[in-house]
C-alpha positions, -999 to 999 in steps of 0.1 A, spaced: -129 521 -264 -124 535 -229 -162 541 -222 -168 505 -235 -142 490 -207 -156 513 -182 -189 498 -188 -178 463 -190 -163 469 -152 -196 482 -140 -219 457 -156 -196 423 -150 -168 430 -126 -184 409 -99 -190 382 -119 -156 381 -128 -142 382 -95 -165 354 -85 -156 333 -114 -118 339 -110 -124 329 -70 -138 297 -81 -108 287 -104 -87 299 -75 -101 275 -49 -100 248 -74 -64 250 -83 -57 251 -46 -74 219 -39 -53 203 -70 -21 217 -53 -31 203 -21 -39 167 -32 -5 167 -51 11 182 -18 24 208 -40 33 235 -13 25 267 -34 7 296 -27 -21 310 -50 -29 346 -57 -56 359 -78 -61 393 -90 -88 412 -117 -68 441 -134 -80 473 -126 -96 495 -149 -67 521 -151 -40 495 -156 -61 478 -185 -69 511 -202 -35 520 -200 -23 487 -213 -48 487 -242 -36 522 -253 -1 514 -250 -7 481 -276 -27 502 -300 0 529 -303 28 505 -303 15 481 -327 -12 499 -345 -38 473 -339 -71 488 -330 -85 459 -315 -55 442 -293 -61 410 -275 -51 413 -237 -50 377 -221 -46 390 -182 -76 409 -173 -81 376 -149 -51 364 -135 -37 338 -112 -2 332 -97 10 301 -85 45 304 -65 65 276 -57 97 268 -39 117 249 -65 120 249 -101 112 214 -103 77 221 -89 71 248 -116 69 219 -144 50 198 -118 24 224 -118 25 230 -155 16 192 -158 -11 195 -132 -27 223 -150 -28 203 -184 -42 174 -167 -73 193 -153 -78 222 -178 -82 226 -214 -48 245 -220 -50 275 -247 -15 284 -248 17 283 -225 46 309 -229 77 305 -214 93 337 -208 132 329 -206 127 312 -242 126 349 -257 158 358 -241 194 353 -256 221 337 -235 236 369 -225 202 381 -210 187 381 -175 151 395 -170 121 383 -157 114 347 -157 80 325 -154 57 306 -172 23 319 -182 -3 295 -189 -40 305 -207 -69 287 -196 -99 294 -213 -134 305 -199 -159 279 -203 -188 303 -193 -202 328 -215 -191 358 -196 -189 395 -210 -154 407 -211 -143 441 -227 -136 437 -263 -99 442 -263 -95 409 -238 -96 374 -247 -117 350 -228 -91 332 -208 -76 332 -174 -37 337 -175 -20 316 -150 17 326 -139 36 302 -124 69 312 -108 96 302 -82 94 323 -49 126 341 -62 111 349 -96 81 364 -80 103 382 -57 121 397 -88 87 404 -106 74 423 -80 104 447 -76 108 451 -114 70 458 -117 74 487 -93 108 498 -108 101 494 -144 65 484 -154 45 510 -132 72 537 -141 64 560 -169 99 561 -181 97 522 -186 136 516 -180 164 533 -168 189 546 -197 219 545 -174 240 517 -184 252 514 -150 217 507 -134 214 483 -164 242 462 -154 231 463 -117 196 450 -123 212 424 -144 234 413 -117 207 412 -94 186 389 -116 215 367 -124 221 360 -86 186 353 -81 186 330 -111 219 312 -98 202 309 -64 172 290 -79 197 269 -96 214 261 -61 183 255 -44 172 232 -70 208 213 -66 204 211 -31 170 198 -34 181 168 -56 208 161 -33 185 158 -4 163 134 -25 190 110 -34 199 109 4 160 99 9 163 74 -17 195 61 0 178 62 34 148 44 21 166 17 3 190 10 35 160 7 59 139 -16 35 172 -38 37 173 -36 74 138 -40 78 129 -72 61 152 -95 83 138 -78 111 100 -86 102 113 -121 95 125 -123 132 94 -110 150 68 -125 128 74 -164 141 63 -148 176 29 -136 162 19 -171 151 -17 -184 153 -6 -202 185 3 -168 199 38 -177 213 45 -150 238 68 -119 229 102 -121 247 104 -113 283 119 -79 294 156 -80 299 156 -55 327 146 -66 362 118 -50 383 91 -51 354 54 -59 361 41 -90 340 17 -82 315 -20 -101 317 -28 -126 291 -58 -105 277 -33 -73 274 -7 -96 257 -31 -110 231 -40 -75 222 -5 -63 219 3 -91 196 -31 -85 176 -22 -49 170 17 -55 163 8 -83 135 -20 -56 117 11 -30 118 34 -54 104 11 -63 79 6 -26 69 44 -19 71 50 -45 45 27 -31 19 40 5 25 10 17 41 32 35 68 4 58 84 -16 26 93 14 8 104 20 40 128 -14 37 142 -15 -2 150 21 2 168 8 31 188 -22 10 198 5 -19 208 22 6 229 -6 18 247 -11 -18 262 20 -12 280 39 -41 268 71 -52 287 102 -36 278 116 -59 254 84 -60 233 84 -22 239 116 -18 225 108 -39 193 76 -18 188 94 15 192 119 4 163 92 -7 140 71 27 146 103 47 141 109 31 107 72 38 96 80 73 109 111 76 89 93 64 57 67 91 59 98 115 62 92 126 99 126 123 110 124 140 147 97 112 154 117 85 138 147 93 160 126 99 191 113 62 188 146 48 180 162 65 212 133 52 231 136 14 217 173 14 230 164 28 263 138 -1 266 165 -27 258 202 -17 259 211 -48 239 191 -38 207 220 -30 184 194 -26 156 178 4 170 214 19 173 217 12 135 182 32 127 192 60 148 225 63 133 208 64 96 182 90 106 211 109 126 232 109 92 203 119 72 197 148 93 235 159 92 243 149 126 276 129 113 297 125 145 266 111 166 256 90 137 292 74 139 288 69 178 259 50 170 271 29 146 303 22 165 280 12 197 262 -10 176 291 -27 164 303 -33 198 272 -52 207 272 -71 175 305 -72 158 295 -93 126 274 -66 110 287 -64 76 261 -38 63 269 -14 95 306 -15 87 300 -4 52 278 23 63 300 37 88 326 37 59 302 57 37 295 81 67 334 83 72 341 90 32 314 120 36 338 138 61 369 128 43 382 104 72 396 84 47 421 61 68 390 52 92 369 44 60 393 21 45 396 0 77 358 -3 78 358 -11 39 386 -38 43 365 -54 73 334 -55 52 352 -76 28 367 -97 51 332 -105 63 318 -107 29 345 -110 3 318 -107 -26 305 -72 -14 306 -51 -45 299 -18 -31 325 -21 -5 349 -33 -32 341 0 -53 341 27 -26 377 12 -15 391 16 -49 374 48 -53 395 61 -25 425 44 -26 457 67 -32 
């Protein structure tokens, strides 16, 4: 058998690598298209490892013709547990999957050991493999922490001829390390889920604030080309008529793209409008809208920069302060977010939603007295505000 395996490597080893490389490139492209930020590694099992595994399986099982599925292997490593399942679904959609094995399902609730999902993709081309090998590519899908554990375990145990330390103390230490890594994976996923919840909250709030903003500006962009508002600061040069028409044209196209959630296109047209050097009040409006588009694209730093510049162009633009506060809150800068909400309310004291948003932020840092005051003010301005009423009841002693 060993002679046959050696001949197969000599005859077809280069072809195996070429075929595996093709699958490697295809899977990398699929991950990129789905914006799954995983790494893909490939390897052909070396002759010594395959021979040893084949001999071991023959001795331990008595099967003279064992079937080994990992001669050709790919490993996909992703940061979070949820992405493991996303990768599995992606592979299901693009390949004729033969088998899926979840290693953790074989463990009792008391056990901690190597965990990953193994997927077998059949070889569609007629490629000669050793008789002991299945005509499949084994794809292992793991989290980053599972991959780290597997690498260490492979060196300590699998490649060690003693297979596993007999000491109970060492067994317990290994189990403790793996348990810690498993717990860390769970915690990272919980943090990820919380971030997504916050992102969803931010998107919903931005949409709620965006539509009234668009409604206010669209009448300025009618077919009669009513001029944009004049700058509120002195010493500003007038904008020529041709330049003004170009500004309004790009701003209209940006708003149209924004309303259908094509944020990248919206950013492109807002940037063109800014390149025409509009007056400060108009510039403030465009910066605000481009900032909202950046926020929707999850580019918080760019969004924050635009909201800052929007307010610098027009210090009466309290809406820019609201947008800035929401980005700061999402980024974890709670105190600056509260300062922006407060300054906005000083400029426009009747903003129901801003009182409520500030109350929510205060609850997060357990400033409950101030939060209750904001919630009561919210209900004074809008007695039917259900969210404010529910939050007030929740935090009442």
